[in-house]
GULUMRO-819900 format. One record per residue (C-alpha): residue in three letters; z, x, y; residue number from 1. Coordinates in Angstrom, 3 decimals. Layout:
<rs>
R;residuo;zz;xx;yy;num
R;Ala;Z;X;Y;NUM
...
</rs>
This chain:
<rs>
R;residuo;zz;xx;yy;num
R;Met;75.286;99.610;88.862;1
R;Ala;72.227;100.991;90.639;2
R;Arg;73.080;98.974;93.708;3
R;Lys;76.692;100.201;93.688;4
R;Ser;75.496;103.792;93.381;5
R;Ser;73.106;103.227;96.286;6
R;Asp;75.904;101.748;98.416;7
R;Ser;78.173;104.697;97.537;8
R;Thr;75.460;107.206;98.486;9
R;Trp;74.816;105.313;101.723;10
R;Leu;78.499;105.289;102.688;11
R;Asp;78.889;108.987;101.884;12
R;Ser;75.777;109.764;103.948;13
R;Val;77.090;107.793;106.937;14
R;Glu;80.435;109.594;106.700;15
R;Gly;78.693;112.972;106.597;16
R;Leu;76.478;112.080;109.552;17
R;Ser;79.509;110.872;111.512;18
R;Leu;81.233;114.229;110.947;19
R;Val;78.091;116.014;112.146;20
R;Gly;78.115;113.646;115.131;21
R;Val;81.698;114.703;115.919;22
R;Val;80.603;118.348;116.067;23
R;Leu;77.529;117.577;118.176;24
R;Gly;79.531;115.175;120.349;25
R;Thr;82.116;117.883;120.989;26
R;Ala;79.392;120.246;122.156;27
R;Ala;77.798;117.527;124.303;28
R;Thr;81.180;116.648;125.811;29
R;Leu;81.790;120.262;126.778;30
R;Val;78.370;120.354;128.455;31
R;Phe;78.275;116.924;130.144;32
R;Gln;82.061;116.377;130.461;33
R;Gln;81.837;112.866;129.007;34
R;Leu;84.437;111.943;126.381;35
R;Val;82.254;109.153;124.988;36
R;Tyr;80.059;111.736;123.236;37
R;Val;82.943;112.765;120.955;38
R;Ser;85.061;109.585;120.887;39
R;Ala;82.316;107.376;119.398;40
R;Pro;81.407;109.631;116.405;41
R;Leu;85.097;110.477;115.905;42
R;Ala;85.989;106.787;115.634;43
R;Leu;83.066;106.244;113.247;44
R;Ala;84.195;109.200;111.100;45
R;Leu;87.726;107.813;110.869;46
R;Val;86.471;104.347;109.929;47
R;Met;84.035;105.654;107.307;48
R;Asn;86.762;107.925;105.870;49
R;Phe;89.067;104.931;105.483;50
R;Val;86.292;102.801;103.918;51
R;Asn;85.322;105.532;101.451;52
R;Arg;88.966;106.093;100.498;53
R;Gln;89.374;102.390;99.707;54
R;Arg;86.108;102.411;97.754;55
R;His;87.117;105.463;95.680;56
R;Glu;90.479;103.942;94.851;57
R;Glu;88.790;100.694;93.750;58
R;Glu;86.336;102.639;91.583;59
R;Leu;89.188;104.597;89.948;60
R;Glu;91.129;101.414;89.231;61
R;Arg;88.018;99.712;87.856;62
R;Asn;87.157;102.684;85.611;63
R;Leu;90.782;102.848;84.470;64
R;Gly;90.766;99.169;83.531;65
R;Asp;87.466;99.493;81.664;66
R;Arg;88.746;102.502;79.729;67
R;Val;91.986;100.735;78.743;68
R;Val;90.118;97.621;77.598;69
R;Glu;87.630;99.658;75.542;70
R;Thr;90.420;101.666;73.899;71
R;Arg;92.433;98.550;73.091;72
R;Leu;89.415;96.831;71.553;73
R;Asp;88.639;99.926;69.477;74
R;Val;92.218;100.130;68.212;75
R;Glu;92.263;96.446;67.325;76
R;Arg;88.975;96.784;65.499;77
R;Gln;90.193;99.757;63.458;78
R;Phe;93.471;97.985;62.705;79
R;Glu;91.659;94.888;61.481;80
R;Glu;89.337;96.984;59.323;81
R;Glu;92.286;98.867;57.791;82
R;Leu;94.221;95.637;57.236;83
R;Ser;91.216;94.065;55.533;84
R;Arg;90.838;97.099;53.302;85
R;Val;94.528;96.956;52.276;86
R;Arg;94.253;93.253;51.549;87
R;Glu;91.172;93.817;49.356;88
R;Glu;92.973;96.528;47.382;89
R;Ala;96.013;94.266;46.926;90
R;Thr;93.745;91.446;45.718;91
R;Arg;91.963;93.683;43.204;92
R;Thr;95.223;94.999;41.789;93
R;Ser;96.929;91.585;41.543;94
R;Asp;95.049;90.828;38.302;95
R;Asp;96.486;93.959;36.620;96
R;Pro;100.212;93.508;35.737;97
R;Val;100.799;97.245;35.612;98
R;Ala;98.937;98.086;38.841;99
R;Pro;101.652;97.052;41.368;100
R;Ala;103.937;99.736;40.050;101
R;Gln;101.192;102.335;40.395;102
R;Ile;100.068;101.562;44.000;103
R;Asp;100.203;104.578;46.236;104
R;Leu;101.289;103.494;49.719;105
R;Ser;101.018;106.942;51.258;106
R;Gly;97.483;106.273;52.506;107
R;Val;98.605;103.056;54.221;108
R;His;101.424;104.863;56.004;109
R;Glu;99.037;107.550;57.196;110
R;Gln;96.634;104.943;58.575;111
R;Leu;99.463;103.163;60.351;112
R;Glu;100.635;106.433;61.919;113
R;Arg;97.109;107.216;63.123;114
R;Leu;96.824;103.739;64.639;115
R;Gln;100.128;104.227;66.408;116
R;Val;98.923;107.533;67.884;117
R;Gln;95.656;105.935;68.991;118
R;Thr;97.586;103.101;70.618;119
R;Gln;99.620;105.572;72.636;120
R;Gln;96.544;107.440;73.894;121
R;Pro;95.493;104.742;76.403;122
R;Met;98.969;104.759;77.906;123
R;Val;98.763;108.533;78.386;124
R;Ala;95.319;108.137;79.970;125
R;Val;96.682;105.448;82.288;126
R;Ala;99.489;107.753;83.425;127
R;Glu;97.040;110.617;84.051;128
R;Leu;94.684;108.407;86.087;129
R;Gln;97.574;107.079;88.133;130
R;Gln;98.588;110.653;88.945;131
R;Gln;94.988;111.426;89.961;132
R;Ile;94.881;108.364;92.219;133
R;Ser;98.174;109.354;93.848;134
R;Leu;96.940;112.929;94.391;135
R;Leu;93.631;111.716;95.827;136
R;Ser;95.407;109.337;98.212;137
R;Thr;97.646;112.168;99.409;138
R;Gln;94.653;114.462;99.984;139
R;Val;92.711;111.770;101.855;140
R;Ala;95.725;110.969;104.065;141
R;Ala;96.165;114.673;104.838;142
R;Ala;92.461;115.083;105.668;143
R;Leu;92.571;112.009;107.880;144
R;Gly;95.624;113.340;109.694;145
R;Asn;93.934;116.720;110.217;146
R;Leu;90.825;115.007;111.572;147
R;Glu;92.896;112.961;113.996;148
R;Gln;94.719;116.098;115.149;149
R;Val;91.417;117.908;115.665;150
R;Gly;90.005;114.993;117.654;151
R;Thr;93.149;114.744;119.772;152
R;Gly;93.175;118.483;120.407;153
R;Val;89.508;118.508;121.404;154
R;Ala;89.967;115.549;123.739;155
R;Gln;93.049;117.103;125.366;156
R;Gly;91.284;120.424;125.773;157
R;Met;88.258;118.805;127.397;158
R;Leu;90.414;116.689;129.695;159
R;Gln;92.374;119.764;130.737;160
R;Gly;89.131;121.633;131.400;161
R;Ile;87.791;118.763;133.502;162
R;Val;91.033;118.551;135.470;163
R;Asp;91.030;122.327;136.065;164
R;Lys;87.422;122.275;137.237;165
R;Ser;88.147;119.314;139.494;166
R;Asp;91.121;121.102;141.017;167
R;Glu;89.036;124.227;141.598;168
R;Ser;86.202;122.277;143.200;169
R;Glu;88.612;120.348;145.418;170
R;Ser;90.387;123.527;146.557;171
R;Ser;87.099;125.269;147.314;172
R;Ser;85.595;122.282;149.059;173
R;Asp;88.648;121.603;151.229;174
R;Ser;88.229;124.965;152.951;175
R;Thr;84.664;124.194;154.040;176
R;Ser;84.618;120.406;154.332;177
R;Asn;86.185;120.331;157.793;178
R;Ser;83.519;122.583;159.261;179
R;Thr;80.471;121.055;157.542;180
R;Ser;81.148;117.374;156.864;181
R;Asp;80.867;116.476;160.559;182
R;Ser;77.514;118.233;160.916;183
R;Val;74.557;115.966;161.686;184
R;Ala;71.226;116.469;159.940;185
R;Val;68.318;117.491;162.163;186
R;Gly;64.653;116.733;161.502;187
R;Val;65.024;115.467;157.927;188
R;Ser;61.677;114.056;156.770;189
R;Ser;61.328;115.258;153.168;190
R;Pro;63.450;115.487;150.024;191
R;Asp;63.480;119.310;150.221;192
R;Glu;64.893;119.249;153.746;193
R;Phe;67.452;116.640;152.720;194
R;Trp;68.714;118.629;149.738;195
R;Gln;68.712;121.905;151.655;196
R;Gln;70.956;120.525;154.381;197
R;Tyr;73.068;118.580;151.878;198
R;His;73.813;121.774;149.942;199
R;Gln;74.770;123.393;153.220;200
R;Gly;77.497;120.784;153.612;201
R;Val;75.768;118.256;155.860;202
R;Arg;76.757;114.652;155.049;203
R;Arg;75.475;112.721;158.063;204
R;Phe;71.792;111.770;157.771;205
R;Ala;71.666;108.840;160.154;206
R;Gln;68.105;107.728;161.066;207
R;Ala;66.586;110.215;158.607;208
R;Asp;62.981;109.458;157.638;209
R;Leu;62.856;109.564;153.821;210
R;Ala;60.242;106.900;153.170;211
R;Gln;58.677;107.218;149.684;212
R;Ala;61.013;110.142;148.980;213
R;Asn;62.087;110.899;145.412;214
R;Leu;65.813;111.674;145.416;215
R;Ser;66.417;110.959;141.736;216
R;Gln;65.332;114.361;140.409;217
R;Gln;68.610;116.082;141.242;218
R;Arg;71.712;114.524;139.697;219
R;Glu;73.968;115.116;142.679;220
R;Tyr;76.996;113.036;143.650;221
R;Leu;76.172;111.658;147.093;222
R;Asn;79.528;109.931;147.476;223
R;Gly;80.358;109.199;151.098;224
R;Val;77.009;110.342;152.524;225
R;Asp;75.991;108.666;155.806;226
R;Leu;72.449;107.230;155.768;227
R;Ser;72.931;104.681;158.532;228
R;Gln;69.627;103.277;159.845;229
R;Ala;67.727;105.735;157.650;230
R;Asn;64.187;104.878;156.575;231
R;Leu;64.186;104.786;152.764;232
R;Arg;61.302;102.370;152.330;233
R;Gly;59.826;102.724;148.835;234
R;Ala;62.172;105.621;148.001;235
R;Asn;62.964;106.507;144.395;236
R;Leu;66.748;106.356;144.031;237
R;Val;66.930;105.543;140.328;238
R;Gly;70.357;106.436;138.935;239
R;Val;71.481;108.108;142.172;240
R;Asn;75.227;108.118;142.829;241
R;Leu;75.792;106.611;146.279;242
R;Gly;79.354;105.435;145.808;243
R;Glu;81.130;104.735;149.120;244
R;Ala;77.968;105.756;150.987;245
R;Thr;77.221;104.336;154.431;246
R;Leu;73.818;102.598;154.557;247
R;Thr;74.452;100.266;157.475;248
R;Gly;71.151;99.064;158.909;249
R;Ala;69.141;101.257;156.525;250
R;Ile;65.612;100.223;155.499;251
R;Leu;65.390;100.079;151.706;252
R;Asp;62.462;97.693;151.317;253
R;Glu;60.673;98.047;147.934;254
R;Ser;62.936;100.958;147.026;255
R;Gln;63.820;101.769;143.402;256
R;Leu;67.592;101.573;142.935;257
R;Asp;67.687;100.871;139.201;258
R;Tyr;71.091;101.773;137.698;259
R;Ala;72.182;103.398;140.962;260
R;Asn;75.882;103.588;141.771;261
R;Leu;76.481;101.713;145.035;262
R;Ser;80.107;100.788;144.455;263
R;Arg;82.111;100.386;147.692;264
R;Ser;78.986;101.302;149.682;265
R;Gln;78.327;99.907;153.150;266
R;Leu;75.022;98.010;153.046;267
R;Asn;75.756;95.557;155.831;268
R;Gln;72.677;94.643;157.890;269
R;Ala;70.525;96.743;155.542;270
R;Ser;67.025;95.593;154.603;271
R;Leu;66.455;95.410;150.860;272
R;Val;63.367;93.207;150.743;273
R;Ala;61.788;93.308;147.259;274
R;Ala;64.092;96.164;146.289;275
R;Asn;64.674;96.804;142.597;276
R;Leu;68.407;96.917;141.819;277
R;Arg;68.305;96.236;138.077;278
R;Gly;71.523;97.370;136.421;279
R;Ala;72.904;98.755;139.692;280
R;Asn;76.650;99.065;140.266;281
R;Leu;77.503;97.047;143.396;282
R;Arg;81.206;96.542;142.755;283
R;Arg;83.007;95.848;146.054;284
R;Ala;79.878;96.710;148.024;285
R;Asn;79.528;95.352;151.576;286
R;Leu;76.250;93.411;151.840;287
R;Arg;77.140;91.239;154.821;288
R;Asp;74.094;90.114;156.828;289
R;Ala;71.813;92.163;154.530;290
R;Asn;68.254;91.000;153.843;291
R;Leu;67.792;90.789;150.058;292
R;Glu;64.767;88.520;149.987;293
R;Asn;62.931;88.737;146.629;294
R;Ala;65.185;91.559;145.457;295
R;Asp;65.841;91.996;141.719;296
R;Leu;69.547;92.155;140.842;297
R;Ser;69.168;91.529;137.122;298
R;Tyr;71.980;93.006;135.016;299
R;Ala;73.667;94.328;138.174;300
R;Asp;77.457;94.412;138.545;301
R;Leu;78.366;92.336;141.607;302
R;Thr;82.103;92.110;141.009;303
R;Asp;83.920;91.568;144.349;304
R;Ala;80.749;92.314;146.328;305
R;Gln;80.484;90.647;149.777;306
R;Phe;77.344;88.647;150.654;307
R;Asp;78.513;86.758;153.744;308
R;Gly;75.509;85.947;155.919;309
R;Ala;73.064;87.717;153.573;310
R;Asn;69.533;86.441;153.006;311
R;Leu;69.280;85.763;149.272;312
R;Lys;66.008;83.882;149.220;313
R;Gly;64.138;84.527;145.966;314
R;Val;66.760;86.953;144.634;315
R;Thr;66.884;87.335;140.828;316
R;Phe;70.379;87.342;139.337;317
R;Phe;69.405;87.304;135.650;318
R;Arg;72.505;88.199;133.615;319
R;Ser;74.201;89.758;136.602;320
R;Arg;77.921;90.288;136.305;321
R;Gly;80.330;88.708;138.762;322
R;Gln;77.792;86.800;140.847;323
R;Glu;79.801;83.569;140.536;324
R;Gln;82.813;85.207;142.177;325
R;Ala;80.853;87.256;144.695;326
R;Leu;78.650;84.390;145.931;327
R;Thr;80.044;81.241;147.477;328
R;Pro;78.954;77.928;145.865;329
R;Ser;76.832;77.078;148.887;330
R;Leu;74.915;80.358;148.686;331
R;Val;74.351;79.947;144.964;332
R;Ala;73.057;76.423;145.407;333
R;Val;70.858;77.010;148.440;334
R;Arg;69.624;80.586;148.461;335
R;Ala;70.112;82.314;145.107;336
R;Asp;67.916;81.920;142.067;337
R;Leu;70.128;82.436;138.987;338
R;Ser;67.620;81.121;136.450;339
R;Arg;65.303;84.094;136.427;340
</rs>
């Protein structure tokens, strides 16, 4: 019983925490615009609500069965005791020839009536418990439906807000993109100069000197930026979003690109010697003729990436995704090291 009580308390605690998580996830989603913050705790709350409902129904049925069995045993015991008492009285009076005519059966009838009433009580209790179970099931189903409606409403509201903000940003950026996107950066040699010109609308940073620069401090979307032949040796680009960026011929030796987004980026003829690309997103990236010697691509997503003519000597592909499809059998056998 102690273990069951502990399990019940644990399940109730998890359900309560999941509901708190829904509230916190909703706030986090509104701030970070990521639905996963509310969808995960909402799914957990729904699952825990269903589990607790099943558990409560089982406990009610088990308690109901125990109560019926105890009542039935008590009635049977009282009936047997009363029957034994009547039999003893009949035995004592059988020796007296006058006694049978003087036996008062009123007491026996009263006992039988009381036993009949007691027998009916468990059936009444069963009916009441069944009504309680039905009411509880209805309340749980209603609460679950309300929770689903709340979650759906929150998700729709957040999606609508994201779409509205996206439309506003696109409309505001379209008016200035034509005049600024073709601008070429001048004299970029530090992260401050890079970000200053980037915020002014400049997107072409070809041959920029950003060696050892730390560009991971600002969580900006650098989609489509042009860093052709830029010097990014030893740069910190951890988690930077460079989707569809142009890095043709760029120098990225010993750079930190952990968990960076390089999907659809142009890295052909780039130098990535000893670069760290653990967990990076390289889906459909162009790495033709790139130098990846001794680079670390562990846990990276290489789905549909192109490595034609690339130097893969000493590259680590530990648990990388899609390397079998991205790399030809000859490259895997001769140049790539998939065992590390």
